[in-house]
C-alpha positions, -999 to 999 in steps of 0.1 A, spaced: 159 554 -74 168 531 -45 205 540 -51 197 577 -52 177 575 -18 205 554 -3 230 581 -12 209 609 2 205 589 34 242 584 37 247 621 33 222 630 60 239 603 84 274 617 77 263 652 84 246 642 117 279 626 129 295 661 123 268 682 140 279 716 153 265 745 172 266 779 152 262 809 174 245 841 162 258 869 163 292 855 177 299 833 146 277 850 121 259 884 124 228 873 108 205 843 112 205 838 75 242 835 72 243 809 99 215 790 81 233 791 48 264 776 64 246 749 84 244 714 75 218 687 85 219 681 122 234 715 131 219 738 157 219 776 151 216 792 185 206 828 185 213 853 213 186 879 223 181 909 202 160 920 170 170 906 138 155 925 107 156 896 82 136 878 58 149 842 62 149 815 36 160 780 45 167 773 9 163 735 10 174 717 -21 178 683 -36 212 677 -17 208 697 12 175 691 33 183 718 58 169 697 86 185 718 113 175 734 146 171 771 148 165 783 183 170 811 209 186 806 243 151 792 254 164 758 241 193 757 265 177 775 295 139 769 293 136 807 302 105 819 284 117 855 285 140 846 256 109 841 235 99 877 237 136 889 237 146 872 205 127 889 176 128 882 140 113 912 122 103 909 85 103 948 80 70 944 60 91 931 30 79 895 27 76 864 48 95 865 79 105 829 74 102 807 44 106 769 45 109 755 9 108 718 0 128 690 18 122 697 53 107 672 79 102 668 116 139 672 123 138 708 112 130 727 143 124 763 149 121 773 186 120 802 210 113 832 188 89 861 183 80 863 146 66 896 136 60 923 109 59 902 79 39 911 48 34 888 20 9 872 -4 13 838 13 23 835 49 33 868 65 50 853 95 59 818 82 54 804 46 59 766 43 59 755 6 56 723 -14 82 701 -28 95 707 -64 98 669 -70 68 647 -66 72 617 -41 96 634 -16 80 645 18 83 682 25 67 708 46 67 690 79 88 711 103 84 714 140 75 748 152 79 752 190 77 778 216 70 807 193 50 839 192 38 846 157 22 882 160 12 911 140 18 899 105 -3 902 74 -8 884 40 -33 876 13 -35 840 28 -22 830 62 -14 862 80 6 842 106 13 810 89 6 796 54 13 759 45 9 745 9 23 712 -1 27 676 10 33 673 48 19 682 81 39 707 102 35 705 141 30 734 163 38 730 201 35 758 227 27 785 201 7 818 203 -6 831 171 -20 867 175 -29 899 159 -23 887 123 -45 896 93 -53 881 59 -80 876 33 -81 840 41 -68 823 73 -60 854 95 -40 833 120 -32 800 101 -40 790 65 -36 753 53 -40 751 15 -40 719 -5 -40 713 -43 -68 689 -55 -55 695 -91 -21 686 -107 -9 658 -83 -32 665 -54 -8 678 -28 -23 678 5 -14 696 38 -27 695 74 -19 708 108 -10 692 140 -15 718 169 -7 712 206 -8 738 233 -17 765 210 -34 799 214 -50 815 183 -65 848 193 -73 883 179 -67 875 142 -88 887 114 -97 874 80 -119 895 56 -131 862 41 -128 828 55 -112 816 88 -104 844 111 -84 821 133 -77 791 111 -86 782 75 -81 745 68 -84 730 33 -73 694 36 -76 663 14 -81 629 27 -44 622 28 -38 638 61 -58 644 94 -58 677 111 -50 672 148 -58 699 174 -51 693 212 -52 717 240 -59 746 216 -78 778 223 -93 796 194 -106 829 209 -115 865 198 -110 860 161 -129 876 134 -138 864 98 -166 869 73 -171 832 74 -157 807 100 -144 835 125 -128 809 147 -121 781 123 -131 774 87 -129 737 76 -130 730 39 -129 694 30 -107 668 49 -109 653 84 -102 671 116 -99 658 151 -104 684 180 -96 672 214 -98 695 245 -102 725 223 -118 759 235 -135 779 208 -151 811 221 -160 847 215 -153 846 178 -171 868 153 -185 850 121 -193 818 138 -171 795 160 -168 765 135 -179 767 99 -177 734 78 -177 730 40 -178 692 30 -156 683 60 -157 656 88 -151 667 124 -147 648 155 -151 671 186 -142 656 219 -137 672 254 -143 707 239 -161 738 247 -178 759 219 -193 790 235 -205 825 228 -195 827 192 -215 849 169 -238 845 149 -235 806 152 -215 782 173 -212 756 145 -224 762 109 -225 738 79 -222 756 46 -252 754 24 -237 739 -7 -234 704 -25 -209 690 -1 -222 673 30 -204 675 63 -203 651 92 -199 664 128 -196 639 157 -196 655 192 -186 636 225 -183 649 261 -184 686 249 -201 718 260 -218 734 231 -239 765 237 -275 758 226 -268 720 225 -277 704 193 -299 735 184 -266 755 185 -255 735 153 -270 747 121 -267 721 95 -286 739 67 -299 702 59 -265 696 44 -250 669 65 -253 651 97 -246 653 134 -237 624 157 -245 638 191 -231 612 215 -228 607 253 -217 633 277 -225 665 259 -238 695 279 -253 730 273 -243 749 304 -221 781 308 -186 769 312 -178 796 338 -145 807 326 -122 821 351 -118 856 334 -84 862 349 -60 886 329 -35 857 323 -59 829 315 -93 842 307 -106 809 294 -92 786 323 -121 770 342 -134 786 375 -143 766 407 -178 750 401 -175 750 364 -197 721 348 -168 713 326 -145 700 354 -142 662 354 -169 658 328 -147 649 298 -144 613 284 -141 589 314 -121 564 293 -93 583 275 -78 551 259 -69 558 224 -72 596 226 -34 599 230 -37 627 255 -5 647 262 9 649 296 -3 684 303 -29 709 295 -23 741 275 -2 756 302 15 724 313 -6 713 342 -14 676 344 -40 667 318 -61 643 340 -69 656 374 -95 652 401 -107 687 399 -139 683 418 -124 664 447 -146 632 444 -117 610 444 -119 601 407 -96 619 382 -114 626 349 -102 649 321 -119 682 319 -136 699 289 -117 726 272 -80 734 269 -74 738 307 -74 713 335 -89 728 367 -67 727 398 -40 704 385 -4 705 394 25 709 367 29 678 347 67 677 354 57 669 390 52 631 387 43 617 420 45 580 427 12 562 423 19 538 452 45 537 480 59 561 505 90 574 487 96 589 452 126 576 432 153 601 431 167 604 396 189 625 376 206 628 342 241 641 332 250 659 309 219 680 305 217 696 279 230 669 256 244 665 221 238 629 219 241 610 252 231 613 288 234 590 318 206 582 341 215 580 378 194 565 404 194 542 436 174 511 441 164 501 477 160 466 466 164 445 434 135 451 411 122 456 374 133 490 361 116 506 330 130 539 314 108 556 288 115 589 269 87 611 256 85 641 233 66 673 240 34 656 224 35 630 249 45 603 225 71 577 235 101 581 214 125 557 232 124 529 257 162 527 267 157 501 295 132 474 306 152 450 328 157 436 362 184 455 381 201 448 415 199 470 447 221 499 449 234 527 429 227 524 391 239 544 360 225 538 327 236 557 295 212 565 268 222 576 233 194 598 219 204 588 183 185 606 154 160 624 177 159 661 167 168 689 190 143 698 215 128 692 249 121 656 260 107 640 291 119 609 310 101 586 332 118 560 352 96 534 370 114 510 396 89 486 410 60 509 423 81 541 425 84 566 398 107 594 390 109 619 361 126 649 346 135 669 314 163 664 289 173 692 266 188 681 233 209 706 214 
C-alpha cells in the first residue's frame, strides 16, 4: 500500500511540473473536452459564453483530476465574467458531476451554473469514493452563481461521501428539491459510515424551496466532520421543515450568519449540536429555532447573537438543551433594506459592535460577506468590535490594510501577477528592520510565510515560489517594523 501511495504521489508531482493552461473554446470547443485532456495541476480557462453541457470530471484511480476550471474572472477579477460565463445543464442531468478522488486542489471558479435537473444535485453533484480509505469529495468551489436548478435531493448542490467541499463567494438561489432546496449534504451511517460536511464562507442562500426538509440547506453529518458557516446569509427560503436550514445529526459551527425571513422555521435541529456565534436569527416562521420532537436530543449554544424572542424564540420540545451565554439580545436588527444588500445593518442597529469582544480562536476571515473589513469600529466609540450577522457596518474594503502605527504605508508590489509558480515582492525600507511576509487564502488562513528576517535599508526584492498551492486568489501582507503593506496574488 505504501508503494502504491508513493507511486500515486509521484504521478501527481510529475503532472504538476508540466502544468498547462487549456483555453475554451480556442483549444477545445467544449469544457468537457478540455477537462478530459487536462492532467493534475492544469488550468482550463473558459471564455465568456453559454456552454450547454453536462460536465463529468471522471476522476479515477490514476487520474485524480485535481485541476482548475475557471472563467476569465480568475485572471481579471472582473465579476461580470461570472454572469457572462454560463454552464447550462439543459434539464438533462447534473450540470457538473465530481466523482471520487478530488480534493481542495480541484477548483471551480467564476461561472453561472444553471438549468440542471437530476435526482441528486441539479447544479453540482459531488459523489463518494469507490475505494474505501482514499479522500474524495473536497473540491473548492469559488465565485459561483448556482441558480434555477432542480433535483430530488440538493437542488443546487448535493454532496455524498467522504470529504468536505468548501464554498467561497457563492450565491445559491432559485433552486428546488424535495430535500435541500439549495444545498444538501448527505452521509451514510451504514456500510462504512461515509460522512460529509460543508465549509461555507461569504455565501448567500436565498429563494430556494424544498417540499420536505431544508429549504435553504439540509445537513446530515456524522461526527467525523464539522460543518463551518462564516459570513453566510440564509434568507427567504421555504421548506416544510427547516425552511432556512435543517440540521440532522453532526456538529455545526455558525459564525456571523444571518438567518431571516425563511418559511418553515429558521433553524430546525434533529439530534445535532450547534454553536451559534455573532449571528442574527430574525423574522422566520413559524419558529426561529426548533428542536425536533424525537428520541435524539439536540444541544444549542448561543453567544453574542440576536435571536427574535430571545430564549423564548427557541422551541426545544423538551428534547435537548440550550446554553444561553453572554452577549445575546432580542432587538430588531434594523436591516438596511437596500436593493443590493437587504440584510446589511443600518445606522443605529443594535448588532453593530456587539459581537464577541475577544475573537481569539474564532479564525475570523479578513472581510465580511461583501469583502469589507470584518472587525470595524462601526459605532464610533474608538473600539473596534465585530458585528453580529454577515455584514460589518461602515467598514472599508479588507484589501485596504492601513498601517496600525506610523505616518507612512509600506509601498509593495509583486511581479509577475498573475503567476504560474513564482512572484517577486518588491519594497523599499527606510531603515534596517525586521521584515515578515505572510500569504493567506480566501478563507483568511495563512498558507505560507516566505520571509521572517532582518533586512537592510534600501530597495528589496524577495522571490516566493507558491509550490503546490492550488490556483486561486491569495492575499499577501508584508510588515516591516511598524509599517504594513498588502495586495493580491492570482495563481493560475
